[in-house]
MIKOL-965228 format. One record per atom (N, C-alpha, C, O): chain; residue number from 1; residue in one letter; x negated, y, z negated; atom name. Coordinates in Angstrom, 2 decimals. Last residue first. Layout:
N
<"A", NUM, "A", <X, Y, Z>, "CA">,
...
END
This chain:
95
<"A", 95, "Q", <-8.33, 4.06, -3.53>, "N">,
<"A", 95, "Q", <-7.61, 3.54, -2.54>, "CA">,
<"A", 95, "Q", <-6.13, 3.97, -2.33>, "C">,
<"A", 95, "Q", <-5.47, 3.48, -1.41>, "O">,
<"A", 94, "E", <-9.19, 5.27, -5.98>, "N">,
<"A", 94, "E", <-9.59, 5.96, -4.94>, "CA">,
<"A", 94, "E", <-8.71, 5.52, -3.49>, "C">,
<"A", 94, "E", <-8.46, 6.31, -2.58>, "O">,
<"A", 93, "R", <-8.30, 3.06, -7.95>, "N">,
<"A", 93, "R", <-7.56, 4.37, -7.83>, "CA">,
<"A", 93, "R", <-8.05, 5.58, -6.53>, "C">,
<"A", 93, "R", <-7.36, 6.55, -6.24>, "O">,
<"A", 92, "E", <-10.17, 1.36, -7.62>, "N">,
<"A", 92, "E", <-9.00, 1.09, -7.06>, "CA">,
<"A", 92, "E", <-7.85, 2.43, -6.80>, "C">,
<"A", 92, "E", <-7.00, 2.68, -5.94>, "O">,
<"A", 91, "N", <-12.45, 2.29, -8.68>, "N">,
<"A", 91, "N", <-12.32, 2.29, -7.11>, "CA">,
<"A", 91, "N", <-10.93, 1.78, -6.72>, "C">,
<"A", 91, "N", <-10.59, 1.79, -5.53>, "O">,
<"A", 90, "L", <-11.86, 2.24, -11.35>, "N">,
<"A", 90, "L", <-12.08, 3.38, -10.88>, "CA">,
<"A", 90, "L", <-12.14, 3.43, -9.29>, "C">,
<"A", 90, "L", <-11.92, 4.48, -8.69>, "O">,
<"A", 89, "I", <-11.80, -0.69, -11.62>, "N">,
<"A", 89, "I", <-10.33, 0.33, -12.06>, "CA">,
<"A", 89, "I", <-10.63, 1.73, -11.33>, "C">,
<"A", 89, "I", <-9.70, 2.31, -10.76>, "O">,
<"A", 88, "A", <-14.18, -1.40, -10.89>, "N">,
<"A", 88, "A", <-12.77, -1.94, -10.17>, "CA">,
<"A", 88, "A", <-12.10, -0.95, -10.44>, "C">,
<"A", 88, "A", <-11.73, -0.22, -9.52>, "O">,
<"A", 87, "E", <-15.69, -0.23, -12.76>, "N">,
<"A", 87, "E", <-15.90, 0.50, -11.41>, "CA">,
<"A", 87, "E", <-14.72, -0.28, -10.51>, "C">,
<"A", 87, "E", <-14.38, 0.24, -9.45>, "O">,
<"A", 86, "G", <-14.86, -2.02, -15.13>, "N">,
<"A", 86, "G", <-14.75, -0.56, -15.04>, "CA">,
<"A", 86, "G", <-14.84, 0.33, -13.51>, "C">,
<"A", 86, "G", <-14.17, 1.32, -13.24>, "O">,
<"A", 85, "L", <-16.18, -4.07, -14.07>, "N">,
<"A", 85, "L", <-14.86, -4.39, -14.19>, "CA">,
<"A", 85, "L", <-14.22, -2.51, -14.25>, "C">,
<"A", 85, "L", <-13.37, -2.00, -13.53>, "O">,
<"A", 84, "A", <-18.91, -3.29, -13.99>, "N">,
<"A", 84, "A", <-18.46, -3.71, -12.88>, "CA">,
<"A", 84, "A", <-16.35, -3.66, -12.79>, "C">,
<"A", 84, "A", <-15.57, -3.35, -11.88>, "O">,
<"A", 83, "A", <-19.33, -3.06, -16.80>, "N">,
<"A", 83, "A", <-19.57, -2.30, -16.12>, "CA">,
<"A", 83, "A", <-18.73, -2.16, -14.90>, "C">,
<"A", 83, "A", <-17.98, -1.21, -14.72>, "O">,
<"A", 82, "E", <-18.76, -5.89, -18.01>, "N">,
<"A", 82, "E", <-18.11, -4.66, -18.37>, "CA">,
<"A", 82, "E", <-18.26, -3.39, -17.36>, "C">,
<"A", 82, "E", <-17.25, -2.71, -17.17>, "O">,
<"A", 81, "L", <-20.28, -7.93, -17.44>, "N">,
<"A", 81, "L", <-19.51, -7.57, -16.26>, "CA">,
<"A", 81, "L", <-18.61, -6.10, -16.53>, "C">,
<"A", 81, "L", <-18.01, -5.42, -15.70>, "O">,
<"A", 80, "P", <-20.88, -9.20, -20.02>, "N">,
<"A", 80, "P", <-21.86, -8.39, -19.24>, "CA">,
<"A", 80, "P", <-21.20, -7.94, -18.05>, "C">,
<"A", 80, "P", <-22.07, -7.28, -17.48>, "O">,
<"A", 79, "L", <-18.40, -10.46, -20.85>, "N">,
<"A", 79, "L", <-18.95, -9.14, -21.31>, "CA">,
<"A", 79, "L", <-19.75, -8.17, -20.77>, "C">,
<"A", 79, "L", <-19.66, -6.95, -20.82>, "O">,
<"A", 78, "Y", <-17.98, -13.17, -19.75>, "N">,
<"A", 78, "Y", <-17.65, -11.72, -19.22>, "CA">,
<"A", 78, "Y", <-17.98, -10.50, -19.43>, "C">,
<"A", 78, "Y", <-17.94, -9.57, -18.62>, "O">,
<"A", 77, "E", <-18.79, -14.89, -21.57>, "N">,
<"A", 77, "E", <-19.52, -14.80, -20.13>, "CA">,
<"A", 77, "E", <-18.98, -13.81, -19.34>, "C">,
<"A", 77, "E", <-19.48, -13.58, -18.24>, "O">,
<"A", 76, "A", <-17.37, -14.36, -23.62>, "N">,
<"A", 76, "A", <-18.44, -13.75, -23.81>, "CA">,
<"A", 76, "A", <-18.89, -13.91, -22.55>, "C">,
<"A", 76, "A", <-19.55, -12.93, -22.20>, "O">,
<"A", 75, "P", <-13.76, -13.54, -23.06>, "N">,
<"A", 75, "P", <-15.01, -14.35, -22.87>, "CA">,
<"A", 75, "P", <-16.02, -14.06, -22.86>, "C">,
<"A", 75, "P", <-16.16, -13.22, -21.98>, "O">,
<"A", 74, "C", <-12.20, -10.86, -24.88>, "N">,
<"A", 74, "C", <-12.87, -11.17, -23.76>, "CA">,
<"A", 74, "C", <-13.61, -12.31, -23.86>, "C">,
<"A", 74, "C", <-14.31, -12.28, -24.87>, "O">,
<"A", 73, "N", <-11.75, -10.73, -27.83>, "N">,
<"A", 73, "N", <-10.69, -11.20, -27.05>, "CA">,
<"A", 73, "N", <-10.97, -11.67, -25.54>, "C">,
<"A", 73, "N", <-10.31, -12.55, -24.98>, "O">,
<"A", 72, "V", <-13.64, -8.96, -28.82>, "N">,
<"A", 72, "V", <-13.31, -10.32, -29.40>, "CA">,
<"A", 72, "V", <-12.37, -11.09, -28.32>, "C">,
<"A", 72, "V", <-12.57, -12.30, -28.21>, "O">,
<"A", 71, "P", <-13.74, -6.62, -27.34>, "N">,
<"A", 71, "P", <-14.57, -7.58, -27.17>, "CA">,
<"A", 71, "P", <-14.21, -8.86, -27.40>, "C">,
<"A", 71, "P", <-14.34, -9.78, -26.60>, "O">,
<"A", 70, "D", <-11.58, -4.49, -26.84>, "N">,
<"A", 70, "D", <-11.54, -5.44, -27.78>, "CA">,
<"A", 70, "D", <-12.29, -6.65, -27.14>, "C">,
<"A", 70, "D", <-11.70, -7.54, -26.53>, "O">,
<"A", 69, "A", <-11.99, -2.77, -24.68>, "N">,
<"A", 69, "A", <-11.77, -2.49, -25.89>, "CA">,
<"A", 69, "A", <-11.56, -3.08, -27.19>, "C">,
<"A", 69, "A", <-11.41, -2.53, -28.28>, "O">,
<"A", 68, "I", <-14.48, -2.17, -22.23>, "N">,
<"A", 68, "I", <-13.54, -3.40, -22.93>, "CA">,
<"A", 68, "I", <-13.51, -2.61, -24.49>, "C">,
<"A", 68, "I", <-14.41, -2.11, -25.17>, "O">,
<"A", 67, "K", <-14.31, 0.77, -20.86>, "N">,
<"A", 67, "K", <-15.14, -0.02, -21.60>, "CA">,
<"A", 67, "K", <-14.06, -0.97, -22.24>, "C">,
<"A", 67, "K", <-12.98, -0.59, -22.68>, "O">,
<"A", 66, "F", <-14.62, 3.36, -18.16>, "N">,
<"A", 66, "F", <-13.64, 2.11, -18.64>, "CA">,
<"A", 66, "F", <-14.68, 1.41, -19.45>, "C">,
<"A", 66, "F", <-15.82, 1.34, -18.99>, "O">,
<"A", 65, "I", <-15.44, 6.87, -18.73>, "N">,
<"A", 65, "I", <-15.99, 5.05, -18.15>, "CA">,
<"A", 65, "I", <-15.02, 4.38, -18.78>, "C">,
<"A", 65, "I", <-14.58, 4.75, -19.87>, "O">,
<"A", 64, "G", <-15.32, 9.10, -18.90>, "N">,
<"A", 64, "G", <-14.32, 8.74, -18.09>, "CA">,
<"A", 64, "G", <-14.38, 7.34, -17.92>, "C">,
<"A", 64, "G", <-13.64, 6.68, -17.20>, "O">,
<"A", 63, "E", <-15.82, 10.12, -21.85>, "N">,
<"A", 63, "E", <-16.84, 10.20, -20.68>, "CA">,
<"A", 63, "E", <-16.47, 9.92, -19.32>, "C">,
<"A", 63, "E", <-17.19, 10.43, -18.46>, "O">,
<"A", 62, "H", <-14.17, 9.12, -23.52>, "N">,
<"A", 62, "H", <-13.99, 10.48, -23.17>, "CA">,
<"A", 62, "H", <-14.96, 11.17, -22.00>, "C">,
<"A", 62, "H", <-14.91, 12.27, -21.47>, "O">,
<"A", 61, "T", <-13.05, 6.05, -21.71>, "N">,
<"A", 61, "T", <-13.66, 6.69, -23.08>, "CA">,
<"A", 61, "T", <-13.76, 8.42, -22.39>, "C">,
<"A", 61, "T", <-13.52, 8.81, -21.25>, "O">,
<"A", 60, "V", <-10.41, 4.01, -21.27>, "N">,
<"A", 60, "V", <-11.45, 5.11, -20.83>, "CA">,
<"A", 60, "V", <-11.68, 5.83, -22.30>, "C">,
<"A", 60, "V", <-11.04, 6.05, -23.33>, "O">,
<"A", 59, "E", <-10.48, 0.28, -21.97>, "N">,
<"A", 59, "E", <-9.78, 1.85, -22.17>, "CA">,
<"A", 59, "E", <-10.85, 2.75, -21.81>, "C">,
<"A", 59, "E", <-12.03, 2.44, -21.96>, "O">,
<"A", 58, "M", <-9.11, -2.80, -21.29>, "N">,
<"A", 58, "M", <-10.19, -1.96, -20.84>, "CA">,
<"A", 58, "M", <-9.57, -0.51, -21.33>, "C">,
<"A", 58, "M", <-8.40, -0.19, -21.11>, "O">,
<"A", 57, "H", <-8.03, -6.09, -23.34>, "N">,
<"A", 57, "H", <-8.02, -4.16, -22.95>, "CA">,
<"A", 57, "H", <-9.19, -3.52, -22.42>, "C">,
<"A", 57, "H", <-10.25, -3.65, -23.02>, "O">,
<"A", 56, "F", <-7.66, -9.36, -22.23>, "N">,
<"A", 56, "F", <-8.20, -8.17, -22.99>, "CA">,
<"A", 56, "F", <-7.90, -6.97, -22.76>, "C">,
<"A", 56, "F", <-7.37, -6.82, -21.66>, "O">,
<"A", 55, "R", <-6.26, -12.60, -22.33>, "N">,
<"A", 55, "R", <-6.11, -11.13, -21.86>, "CA">,
<"A", 55, "R", <-6.90, -10.73, -22.90>, "C">,
<"A", 55, "R", <-7.02, -11.24, -24.02>, "O">,
<"A", 54, "H", <-6.58, -15.67, -20.63>, "N">,
<"A", 54, "H", <-7.22, -14.48, -21.23>, "CA">,
<"A", 54, "H", <-6.54, -13.42, -21.05>, "C">,
<"A", 54, "H", <-6.15, -13.10, -19.93>, "O">,
<"A", 53, "R", <-5.75, -19.07, -20.15>, "N">,
<"A", 53, "R", <-5.68, -17.48, -19.62>, "CA">,
<"A", 53, "R", <-5.82, -16.60, -20.51>, "C">,
<"A", 53, "R", <-5.02, -16.75, -21.44>, "O">,
<"A", 52, "T", <-7.37, -21.93, -19.65>, "N">,
<"A", 52, "T", <-6.85, -20.99, -20.60>, "CA">,
<"A", 52, "T", <-6.93, -19.61, -19.68>, "C">,
<"A", 52, "T", <-7.76, -19.23, -18.86>, "O">,
<"A", 51, "D", <-8.43, -23.88, -18.16>, "N">,
<"A", 51, "D", <-6.89, -24.01, -18.23>, "CA">,
<"A", 51, "D", <-6.45, -23.01, -19.30>, "C">,
<"A", 51, "D", <-5.35, -23.12, -19.83>, "O">,
<"A", 50, "G", <-11.07, -22.12, -16.98>, "N">,
<"A", 50, "G", <-10.42, -23.58, -17.05>, "CA">,
<"A", 50, "G", <-9.07, -23.44, -16.91>, "C">,
<"A", 50, "G", <-8.51, -23.03, -15.89>, "O">,
<"A", 49, "Q", <-9.83, -18.96, -17.46>, "N">,
<"A", 49, "Q", <-11.27, -19.66, -17.94>, "CA">,
<"A", 49, "Q", <-10.55, -21.47, -18.22>, "C">,
<"A", 49, "Q", <-9.88, -21.91, -19.16>, "O">,
<"A", 48, "N", <-8.91, -15.93, -15.81>, "N">,
<"A", 48, "N", <-8.39, -17.41, -16.32>, "CA">,
<"A", 48, "N", <-9.86, -18.51, -16.54>, "C">,
<"A", 48, "N", <-10.74, -18.65, -15.69>, "O">,
<"A", 47, "V", <-7.76, -12.99, -17.14>, "N">,
<"A", 47, "V", <-8.62, -13.94, -16.37>, "CA">,
<"A", 47, "V", <-8.38, -15.36, -16.90>, "C">,
<"A", 47, "V", <-7.89, -15.79, -17.95>, "O">,
<"A", 46, "Y", <-6.29, -9.94, -17.47>, "N">,
<"A", 46, "Y", <-6.33, -10.88, -17.72>, "CA">,
<"A", 46, "Y", <-7.28, -11.99, -16.88>, "C">,
<"A", 46, "Y", <-7.49, -11.62, -15.72>, "O">,
<"A", 45, "V", <-6.17, -6.65, -18.81>, "N">,
<"A", 45, "V", <-7.19, -7.58, -17.96>, "CA">,
<"A", 45, "V", <-7.04, -9.06, -18.31>, "C">,
<"A", 45, "V", <-7.59, -9.47, -19.33>, "O">,
<"A", 44, "Q", <-4.37, -3.75, -19.31>, "N">,
<"A", 44, "Q", <-4.68, -5.18, -19.58>, "CA">,
<"A", 44, "Q", <-5.38, -5.89, -18.38>, "C">,
<"A", 44, "Q", <-5.15, -5.67, -17.19>, "O">,
<"A", 43, "F", <-6.03, -0.38, -19.70>, "N">,
<"A", 43, "F", <-5.64, -1.58, -18.87>, "CA">,
<"A", 43, "F", <-5.25, -2.89, -19.64>, "C">,
<"A", 43, "F", <-5.89, -3.09, -20.68>, "O">,
<"A", 42, "L", <-5.42, 2.69, -20.25>, "N">,
<"A", 42, "L", <-5.63, 1.63, -20.68>, "CA">,
<"A", 42, "L", <-5.13, 0.47, -19.57>, "C">,
<"A", 42, "L", <-4.14, 0.47, -18.84>, "O">,
<"A", 41, "Q", <-5.70, 4.96, -17.92>, "N">,
<"A", 41, "Q", <-5.89, 5.32, -19.61>, "CA">,
<"A", 41, "Q", <-6.45, 3.80, -20.08>, "C">,
<"A", 41, "Q", <-7.65, 3.62, -20.26>, "O">,
<"A", 40, "L", <-4.77, 6.90, -15.55>, "N">,
<"A", 40, "L", <-6.09, 6.31, -16.03>, "CA">,
<"A", 40, "L", <-6.13, 6.05, -17.20>, "C">,
<"A", 40, "L", <-6.65, 6.95, -17.86>, "O">,
<"A", 39, "K", <-1.42, 7.95, -15.36>, "N">,
<"A", 39, "K", <-2.79, 7.96, -15.83>, "CA">,
<"A", 39, "K", <-3.55, 7.05, -16.10>, "C">,
<"A", 39, "K", <-3.15, 6.23, -16.92>, "O">,
<"A", 38, "L", <1.05, 6.77, -14.90>, "N">,
<"A", 38, "L", <0.65, 8.21, -14.22>, "CA">,
<"A", 38, "L", <-0.92, 8.29, -14.52>, "C">,
<"A", 38, "L", <-1.59, 8.82, -13.63>, "O">,
<"A", 37, "I", <1.58, 4.09, -16.27>, "N">,
<"A", 37, "I", <1.37, 4.24, -14.46>, "CA">,
<"A", 37, "I", <1.04, 5.37, -13.75>, "C">,
<"A", 37, "I", <0.79, 5.41, -12.54>, "O">,
<"A", 36, "N", <-0.50, 2.51, -18.49>, "N">,
<"A", 36, "N", <0.58, 4.04, -17.99>, "CA">,
<"A", 36, "N", <0.30, 3.95, -16.68>, "C">,
<"A", 36, "N", <-0.76, 3.80, -16.07>, "O">,
<"A", 35, "M", <-1.34, 0.16, -18.34>, "N">,
<"A", 35, "M", <-0.08, 0.28, -19.40>, "CA">,
<"A", 35, "M", <0.40, 1.97, -19.38>, "C">,
<"A", 35, "M", <1.30, 2.51, -20.02>, "O">,
<"A", 34, "P", <-2.01, -1.90, -15.49>, "N">,
<"A", 34, "P", <-1.91, -0.77, -15.92>, "CA">,
<"A", 34, "P", <-0.82, -0.34, -17.18>, "C">,
<"A", 34, "P", <0.39, -0.48, -17.01>, "O">,
<"A", 33, "N", <-3.85, -4.87, -15.24>, "N">,
<"A", 33, "N", <-2.37, -4.26, -15.42>, "CA">,
<"A", 33, "N", <-2.32, -2.92, -15.92>, "C">,
<"A", 33, "N", <-2.72, -2.88, -17.08>, "O">,
<"A", 32, "F", <-5.86, -6.59, -13.15>, "N">,
<"A", 32, "F", <-5.56, -5.50, -13.85>, "CA">,
<"A", 32, "F", <-4.15, -5.04, -13.77>, "C">,
<"A", 32, "F", <-3.45, -4.86, -12.77>, "O">,
<"A", 31, "E", <-7.01, -10.07, -13.05>, "N">,
<"A", 31, "E", <-5.69, -9.14, -12.88>, "CA">,
<"A", 31, "E", <-5.86, -7.71, -13.65>, "C">,
<"A", 31, "E", <-6.02, -7.79, -14.87>, "O">,
<"A", 30, "F", <-9.81, -11.41, -11.53>, "N">,
<"A", 30, "F", <-9.51, -10.52, -12.68>, "CA">,
<"A", 30, "F", <-8.18, -9.82, -12.10>, "C">,
<"A", 30, "F", <-8.14, -9.19, -11.05>, "O">,
<"A", 29, "Q", <-11.69, -14.15, -10.34>, "N">,
<"A", 29, "Q", <-10.26, -13.36, -10.42>, "CA">,
<"A", 29, "Q", <-9.94, -12.68, -11.60>, "C">,
<"A", 29, "Q", <-9.80, -13.31, -12.66>, "O">,
<"A", 28, "T", <-15.51, -14.27, -9.99>, "N">,
<"A", 28, "T", <-14.15, -14.76, -10.87>, "CA">,
<"A", 28, "T", <-12.96, -13.84, -10.49>, "C">,
<"A", 28, "T", <-13.27, -12.66, -10.32>, "O">,
<"A", 27, "G", <-17.53, -13.83, -8.72>, "N">,
<"A", 27, "G", <-16.63, -15.31, -8.13>, "CA">,
<"A", 27, "G", <-15.56, -15.41, -8.91>, "C">,
<"A", 27, "G", <-14.72, -16.30, -8.79>, "O">,
<"A", 26, "A", <-17.66, -11.25, -9.50>, "N">,
<"A", 26, "A", <-18.83, -12.20, -9.75>, "CA">,
<"A", 26, "A", <-18.35, -13.50, -9.70>, "C">,
<"A", 26, "A", <-18.70, -14.31, -10.56>, "O">,
<"A", 25, "I", <-14.56, -10.36, -9.08>, "N">,
<"A", 25, "I", <-16.22, -9.84, -9.39>, "CA">,
<"A", 25, "I", <-16.98, -11.02, -9.88>, "C">,
<"A", 25, "I", <-16.55, -11.65, -10.84>, "O">,
<"A", 24, "E", <-11.78, -9.60, -7.51>, "N">,
<"A", 24, "E", <-12.97, -10.80, -7.64>, "CA">,
<"A", 24, "E", <-14.04, -9.98, -7.94>, "C">,
<"A", 24, "E", <-14.41, -9.04, -7.23>, "O">,
<"A", 23, "K", <-8.69, -7.90, -8.32>, "N">,
<"A", 23, "K", <-10.17, -8.14, -7.96>, "CA">,
<"A", 23, "K", <-10.97, -9.08, -8.26>, "C">,
<"A", 23, "K", <-10.91, -9.48, -9.43>, "O">,
<"A", 22, "T", <-5.50, -7.17, -8.02>, "N">,
<"A", 22, "T", <-6.37, -8.19, -8.65>, "CA">,
<"A", 22, "T", <-7.89, -7.96, -7.62>, "C">,
<"A", 22, "T", <-7.95, -7.91, -6.39>, "O">,
<"A", 21, "F", <-3.41, -4.73, -9.88>, "N">,
<"A", 21, "F", <-4.13, -4.99, -8.92>, "CA">,
<"A", 21, "F", <-4.94, -6.41, -9.33>, "C">,
<"A", 21, "F", <-5.07, -6.80, -10.49>, "O">,
<"A", 20, "K", <-0.78, -2.30, -10.33>, "N">,
<"A", 20, "K", <-1.19, -3.58, -10.93>, "CA">,
<"A", 20, "K", <-1.83, -4.09, -9.45>, "C">,
<"A", 20, "K", <-1.30, -4.02, -8.34>, "O">,
<"A", 19, "R", <-0.69, 1.13, -10.35>, "N">,
<"A", 19, "R", <-0.15, -0.07, -10.07>, "CA">,
<"A", 19, "R", <-1.16, -1.64, -9.94>, "C">,
<"A", 19, "R", <-2.25, -1.69, -9.37>, "O">,
<"A", 18, "I", <-0.18, 4.31, -10.40>, "N">,
<"A", 18, "I", <-0.90, 3.32, -10.74>, "CA">,
<"A", 18, "I", <-0.45, 2.06, -10.54>, "C">,
<"A", 18, "I", <0.77, 2.15, -10.67>, "O">,
<"A", 17, "M", <1.50, 6.84, -8.40>, "N">,
<"A", 17, "M", <1.85, 5.46, -9.32>, "CA">,
<"A", 17, "M", <0.73, 4.58, -9.35>, "C">,
<"A", 17, "M", <0.54, 3.98, -8.29>, "O">,
<"A", 16, "A", <0.62, 9.91, -8.32>, "N">,
<"A", 16, "A", <0.47, 8.79, -7.63>, "CA">,
<"A", 16, "A", <0.43, 7.58, -8.34>, "C">,
<"A", 16, "A", <-0.62, 7.25, -8.90>, "O">,
<"A", 15, "Y", <2.54, 12.88, -8.58>, "N">,
<"A", 15, "Y", <1.80, 11.89, -8.88>, "CA">,
<"A", 15, "Y", <1.94, 10.67, -7.97>, "C">,
<"A", 15, "Y", <2.84, 10.39, -7.19>, "O">,
<"A", 14, "L", <3.32, 16.47, -8.58>, "N">,
<"A", 14, "L", <3.07, 15.42, -7.56>, "CA">,
<"A", 14, "L", <2.08, 14.45, -8.34>, "C">,
<"A", 14, "L", <1.00, 14.89, -8.74>, "O">,
<"A", 13, "Y", <5.51, 18.15, -10.58>, "N">,
<"A", 13, "Y", <4.01, 17.92, -10.00>, "CA">,
<"A", 13, "Y", <4.20, 16.65, -9.09>, "C">,
<"A", 13, "Y", <5.24, 16.00, -9.00>, "O">,
<"A", 12, "G", <8.21, 18.69, -11.08>, "N">,
<"A", 12, "G", <7.57, 19.67, -10.06>, "CA">,
<"A", 12, "G", <5.67, 19.34, -9.83>, "C">,
<"A", 12, "G", <4.84, 20.00, -9.20>, "O">,
<"A", 11, "N", <8.99, 16.44, -12.56>, "N">,
<"A", 11, "N", <8.77, 18.11, -12.99>, "CA">,
<"A", 11, "N", <8.16, 18.68, -11.98>, "C">,
<"A", 11, "N", <7.26, 19.39, -12.41>, "O">,
<"A", 10, "L", <7.34, 14.67, -10.19>, "N">,
<"A", 10, "L", <8.13, 14.49, -11.42>, "CA">,
<"A", 10, "L", <7.59, 15.69, -12.05>, "C">,
<"A", 10, "L", <6.42, 16.03, -12.17>, "O">,
<"A", 9, "T", <7.24, 12.83, -7.04>, "N">,
<"A", 9, "T", <7.17, 14.39, -7.94>, "CA">,
<"A", 9, "T", <7.97, 14.01, -9.25>, "C">,
<"A", 9, "T", <8.95, 13.26, -9.34>, "O">,
<"A", 8, "F", <4.98, 10.28, -5.73>, "N">,
<"A", 8, "F", <6.10, 11.31, -6.55>, "CA">,
<"A", 8, "F", <6.12, 12.13, -7.01>, "C">,
<"A", 8, "F", <5.10, 12.53, -7.59>, "O">,
<"A", 7, "L", <3.06, 8.18, -3.80>, "N">,
<"A", 7, "L", <3.38, 9.49, -3.99>, "CA">,
<"A", 7, "L", <4.75, 9.81, -4.91>, "C">,
<"A", 7, "L", <5.72, 9.30, -4.37>, "O">,
<"A", 6, "R", <2.60, 5.67, -2.58>, "N">,
<"A", 6, "R", <2.98, 5.74, -4.07>, "CA">,
<"A", 6, "R", <3.16, 7.02, -4.65>, "C">,
<"A", 6, "R", <3.40, 7.10, -5.86>, "O">,
<"A", 5, "D", <2.14, 5.74, 0.00>, "N">,
<"A", 5, "D", <3.31, 5.31, -0.67>, "CA">,
<"A", 5, "D", <3.72, 5.14, -1.84>, "C">,
<"A", 5, "D", <4.79, 4.66, -2.24>, "O">,
<"A", 4, "K", <-0.21, 7.13, -0.16>, "N">,
<"A", 4, "K", <0.70, 7.94, 0.39>, "CA">,
<"A", 4, "K", <2.23, 7.67, -0.02>, "C">,
<"A", 4, "K", <3.14, 8.45, -0.26>, "O">,
<"A", 3, "I", <-1.92, 5.10, -0.54>, "N">,
<"A", 3, "I", <-1.62, 5.89, -1.44>, "CA">,
<"A", 3, "I", <-0.47, 6.98, -1.25>, "C">,
<"A", 3, "I", <0.05, 7.57, -2.19>, "O">,
<"A", 2, "A", <-0.54, 2.10, 0.98>, "N">,
<"A", 2, "A", <-1.46, 3.48, 1.12>, "CA">,
<"A", 2, "A", <-1.07, 4.47, -0.25>, "C">,
<"A", 2, "A", <0.03, 4.44, -0.81>, "O">,
<"A", 1, "M", <-0.74, -1.12, 0.21>, "N">,
<"A", 1, "M", <0.15, 0.14, 0.00>, "CA">,
<"A", 1, "M", <-0.88, 1.21, -0.04>, "C">,
<"A", 1, "M", <-1.83, 1.27, -0.83>, "O">,
END
């Protein structure tokens, strides 16, 4: 879906709706679900590891970088992918 198809106005302001997306990073599929459709703020991230589906959160810092908010819920093997996961969120916004 092109960004022009996600545009809408609210109270006289133009917004682009943030939507759910899937991205492959380092050979693993991650599903990103925005918790706020108007502002890049917080995402639930889902990843399958074997038969287990894990959910952890990524939130934006004051510097505009997305970090894993709850590393205890993220499988340890994916913690080093934090920067790539954050980049995926920021890059999706530009599409």
